N, C-alpha and C positions, 0 to 999 in steps of 0.2 A: 341640884341634880338635873342633868339634861333630860329632855323628853326622850322616851323610848319608843312611843307609838304615835300614830297619827290617825285621825278619824275625820271623815268628811260626810256632810249631808248636802245634797243638791236638791233644790226645791223649785217648783213652778210658780211660786208666789213670793213676792218681796215681803209682804206683810207677814206671811207664815215664817219667812226666814228670820225675822227679828224675834218672833215668839220661840222658834226652835233654838236659836242661839242662846236665849235666856234660859230655856229649859236645860240645854246641854251643860251650860256653865254651872247651874244649880245642882245638877245630877251627880257631879263628881269633881274631884280635885284635878281639873284640866286647865290648860292655858289656851286662850283664844289666839289662833295664828292669823286667821282671816275671817271676816264676816262682811259680805258685801253683795250688792246686786251685780250680776254678770250679764253679758249680752243675751239677747233674746228674751229679756224680761224675767230671767231666773235669779235665784239667790243661792249663795253657797256659804256654808259654815265649816271652817277647818279648825280642828283643835289638836293639841298635842298633850302628852302626859304619859303616866304609867299605863300599861296595857289594860288592866282591869278597869281603871277609871275611864279611859277612853272608850272602851267597849260599853260600859254602863251609860255614858253620856250619849253615845251614838244611838243606843237602843232607846233611851228616853226621848231623844230628839226625833227619831223616826216615829215613835208613838204619838208625839205632839204635832206631827206634820199635817194632820187632818186632811188626808187625801191629796196633799201637794207634793209628796215625796217622789222625786225622780230617781235618785240613786243614793246609796250610802255605802261606806266601807270603813274598815279598820285595818291598818297594817301594823302588826306587832314587829318590834325590833327594826324599825325603819332605819335606813342608812342615814347617818348624820348630815351628809351633803344635801339630802332632800330638804331638811329644815332650812339650811343656809340658802339654797337656791330659790326656795319659795319667797324668802324675805330679802333677797339680794338688794342691798342698798349701795354697796361698794363694788366698783368694777374689779374684775379679776383679769390678770394678764394671761390670756390663753397661751397654751404651749403645745404645738403640734397640730394634729388633725382636729377637725371640727365635726361633731356628730349632731344631728337634729332628729328628734322624734316628734311627730305631729299626730294628734288624735282629734276625733270629732267630739270627745267629751273630756271633762276635767278629771273625773274619778279614775278612769283608766290611764290617763297620762301620768298621774301621780304614781300609780302602781308600776307603770312601765319605767319611770325615772328611778324608782327604788330598785327594780330588777336590774336596770342598766348599771347603776352605781355599785351593786353587789356583784355583778358579773365580771368586772374587770377594773383595772387601775385607771379610772378616769376621774376627772373633776367636773361635777355638774356646774355649769356656768349660771344658768337661769331656768326657772320653771315659770312660764307665763300662762296664766289661767283665765281664759275666756274674756279678757278685757280687750275690746276693739278687735276681736277675732271671730265674731259671729258665733260665739259659744264654743269654739274650738280651743285647744290648748297645745302648747309645744314646750319642749325643753332642749337646751343645748348643752354640749359637753365637750371636753377637750382631753387630749392625752396622746400617746403614741398611736400610730395608725392601727396596729393590731388590736390594741386595747379598745379603741373607739369602735372598731368594727365588731368586736365581741359584745361590747356594751349595747350598741345600737341593735345588734341582732337579738339580744335578750329582750330589750324593750319592745322591739318590733313584734316579737312573738306574743307578748302580753296584749298589745293593742290589736293585733290581727286576730288573735283568738277571741277577743271580745267583739270583733266585727266593726271596729270604729277607727281603723287605720286610715289616715289621710296620706302620710308619706313618712319615709325614714331614709335619711341621706348621710353619707360619710364623705367629707371632702378631705383628701389626704394632705394637701398643701394649700390651704386657703390663702388667697391674696390678702395682704394686710388690711386693705380697705373693707373686706368682708368681715374680718374680726372687729374692726372699729364699729361696725353696725351692730355686732353682738354685744359689745361691752359699752 
């Protein structure tokens, strides 16, 4: 059965990150999607599963953070493209316009990517989380121009409302070399 929900905990300590990951995995029937150190000496744990199990695991992880918790969230009924784009290992052939959302933090970017994927008929290409980005995160998407504009608009609102917007861009007809850098 595919994952329905996603949960994330971001911590200020790498050591606490390992402990929190262990606690989260033991707290519920969840799947570890990512568990790693990220830029600026932080650590993130990202899990997927059924909503109740993800919520329980995030709550247990937050309680085990021992003062190192930066942020946490759960998204119920996450768009399936979010799971694929986070773990993207195979390139996707882009088709049409290119949209980019950029955030100062990981948690809000994932929420924005989910909102974008739900807002319009776009394909998420990649969600890149804080690696070699100074703690920032971004996602890319493709589709027809109107759909990408609507999706980027929805994601932009999520990031702007949280006060962590870096930028949001739609390129209607990207040069093929730009797409080669994306994939």
